[in-house]
C-alpha angles and dihedrals in degrees: 000000000000123000138184129222130198123196136170121251113184104292098350140059122237122207131194134185109211137187122230091273093056097253115143115247096175135001140181149154130239135178097234134039095236090052091049090050092049092050092047093051089046092051091046090053092048092050092049092045091059091058091249117195130189090244090063090078096054117100115251 
């Protein structure tokens, strides 16, 4: 199961989409919390729409 996390960094908000092991799948920075939440949901949707699997992050 993928999850997203939003945290404050000085004047901006950072967002990350992570896999169950805590590895970052996508990340970004926005000026406002609603913008960070929107981008995180958007990235989560894009990752899921590509049929992402946990094995995709492992080196081959």
